[in-house]
C-alpha positions in Angstrom: 11.7 -2.9 -19.7 8.4 -4.2 -18.5 7.9 -4.4 -14.8 6.3 -7.5 -13.3 2.9 -6.9 -11.8 0.1 -9.0 -10.5 -3.0 -9.4 -12.7 -5.8 -8.3 -10.3 -6.1 -5.7 -7.6 -5.6 -7.3 -4.2 -3.6 -10.3 -5.6 -0.6 -9.0 -3.6 -0.3 -5.9 -1.3 3.1 -4.9 -0.2 3.4 -3.4 3.3 6.4 -1.6 4.8 7.3 1.1 7.3 9.2 4.3 6.7 10.9 6.4 9.5 10.1 10.1 9.2 11.0 13.2 11.3 8.4 15.8 12.2 9.6 18.7 14.3 12.6 16.7 15.4 10.4 13.8 16.6 10.7 10.3 15.0 7.4 8.9 13.6 6.5 5.9 11.5 4.8 6.0 8.1 3.0 2.7 7.4 2.5 2.1 3.7 0.5 -0.5 1.8 0.8 -0.7 -2.0 -1.2 -2.9 -4.3 1.1 -4.6 -6.7 -1.3 -4.4 -9.6 -2.6 -0.8 -9.5 0.0 0.9 -7.2 -3.0 2.1 -5.2 -1.7 3.0 -1.7 -2.8 3.5 1.9 -0.6 5.6 4.1 -0.9 6.2 7.8 1.4 7.9 10.4 1.9 6.4 13.8 3.8 7.5 16.9 5.1 4.1 17.7 6.5 1.1 15.8 5.3 -2.2 17.3 3.0 -5.1 16.6 -0.1 -3.3 18.0 0.5 -0.4 15.6 0.9 -2.9 12.8 -2.4 -4.5 13.7 -4.1 -1.1 13.9 -2.7 -0.3 10.4 -4.0 -3.7 9.1 -7.5 -2.9 10.3 -7.4 0.6 8.7 -5.9 -0.9 5.5 -8.8 -3.4 5.1 -11.3 -0.6 5.5 -9.4 1.8 3.1 -8.6 -0.5 0.2 -11.4 -0.3 -2.4 -11.1 -4.0 -3.1 -10.5 -7.2 -1.2 -7.0 -8.2 -0.3 -6.0 -11.8 -1.1 -2.3 -11.7 -0.1 -0.3 -9.3 2.0 3.5 -9.4 2.2 5.8 -7.7 4.6 9.4 -7.9 5.7 10.5 -9.7 8.8 10.7 -6.6 11.0 9.9 -6.9 14.7 6.7 -4.9 14.0 5.4 -7.8 11.9 5.7 -10.8 14.3 4.0 -14.1 14.1 1.0 -12.6 15.9 0.6 -10.2 13.0 0.8 -13.0 10.3 -1.7 -15.1 12.2 -4.1 -12.2 12.5 -3.9 -11.5 8.8 -4.4 -15.2 8.0 -7.4 -15.4 10.4 -9.2 -12.9 8.1 -8.8 -15.2 5.1 -5.8 -13.2 3.7 -2.6 -15.1 2.9 0.5 -13.6 4.5 4.0 -13.8 3.1 7.2 -12.7 4.7 9.8 -11.6 2.1 13.2 -13.3 2.2 15.5 -11.6 4.9 17.8 -9.0 3.4 15.9 -9.0 0.1 14.1 -5.6 0.1 13.7 -5.8 -3.7 11.0 -8.4 -3.0 9.0 -5.5 -1.7 10.4 -3.2 -4.3 7.3 -1.3 -5.3 6.5 -0.1 -1.8 10.3 0.6 -1.3 10.2 2.8 -4.5 7.1 4.5 -3.3 8.9 5.5 -0.1 11.5 7.2 -2.2 8.8 9.1 -4.0 7.3 10.1 -0.6 10.7 11.4 0.4 11.3 13.4 -2.8 7.7 14.8 -3.3 6.3 15.0 0.2 8.6 14.8 3.2 11.4 16.9 1.8 9.1 19.6 0.4 7.1 20.2 3.6 7.7 20.8 7.3 5.1 20.2 9.9 4.7 21.7 13.4 3.0 18.6 14.9 2.2 15.0 14.4 -1.5 15.9 13.7 -0.5 18.4 11.0 1.7 15.8 9.4 -0.9 13.1 9.6 -3.6 15.2 8.0 -1.1 16.3 5.2 -0.2 12.6 4.6 -3.8 11.8 4.0 -4.0 14.6 1.4 -0.8 13.2 -0.2 -2.3 9.7 -0.3 -5.3 11.1 -2.2 -3.1 13.0 -4.6 -0.9 10.0 -5.2 -3.9 7.7 -5.9 -6.1 10.1 -7.8 -3.9 12.8 -9.4 -0.3 11.8 -9.7 0.3 9.8 -12.9 2.8 6.9 -13.0 5.1 5.9 -15.8 4.9 2.3 -14.5 1.1 2.6 -15.2 1.7 4.0 -18.7 0.9 7.6 -17.6 -2.3 6.7 -15.6 -3.0 7.3 -11.9 -3.5 4.3 -9.6 -7.2 5.1 -9.4 -7.4 5.1 -13.2 -5.5 1.8 -13.3 -7.9 0.4 -10.7 -11.0 1.5 -12.6 -9.7 -0.1 -15.8 -9.1 -3.4 -14.0 -12.5 -3.4 -12.4 -14.2 -2.5 -15.7 -12.3 -5.3 -17.5 -13.3 -7.7 -14.8 -17.0 -6.7 -15.0 -16.9 -7.1 -18.8 -15.3 -10.6 -18.5 -17.9 -11.6 -16.0 -20.7 -10.4 -18.2 -19.2 -12.2 -21.2 -19.0 -15.5 -19.2 -22.6 -15.1 -18.1 -23.6 -14.5 -21.7 -21.6 -17.5 -23.0 -23.3 -19.8 -20.4 -26.9 -19.1 -21.6 
């Protein structure tokens, strides 16, 4: 079975929030996943609200190694109209998935199960800061070391490099054809 995927990095980035427990405290893992390459950005926050979502959006734009053209999220209270308008004001399209249809954000939902199985269930942390630093290491491992069967055995960073290389070759070919 072939999974549907966008053609280019940044064509669609899925965003979702996962609830996690650290030392009996409840925290919130924000996740953004590029539909094309599965490249992810992960951040841990103490609160779940629109201000946190806006902070994550700022960090996401700095962390993604390519421009984002469309961002999609669920209709949670952490993603109110103010969030959608802020996204759109930066020139990025925003799309809310259909209510009660989490499969429309299926890639980020699946990545949360991987986080549970390979990260949160295997480690315990004494503090928010410890968990936050470890989550950044896990993000690097996921993007640069952990292969994905959905990417034919490549890592997200390898898939990204291949897409960027193919795009550069296409641009050079179009320049050569125009002369």
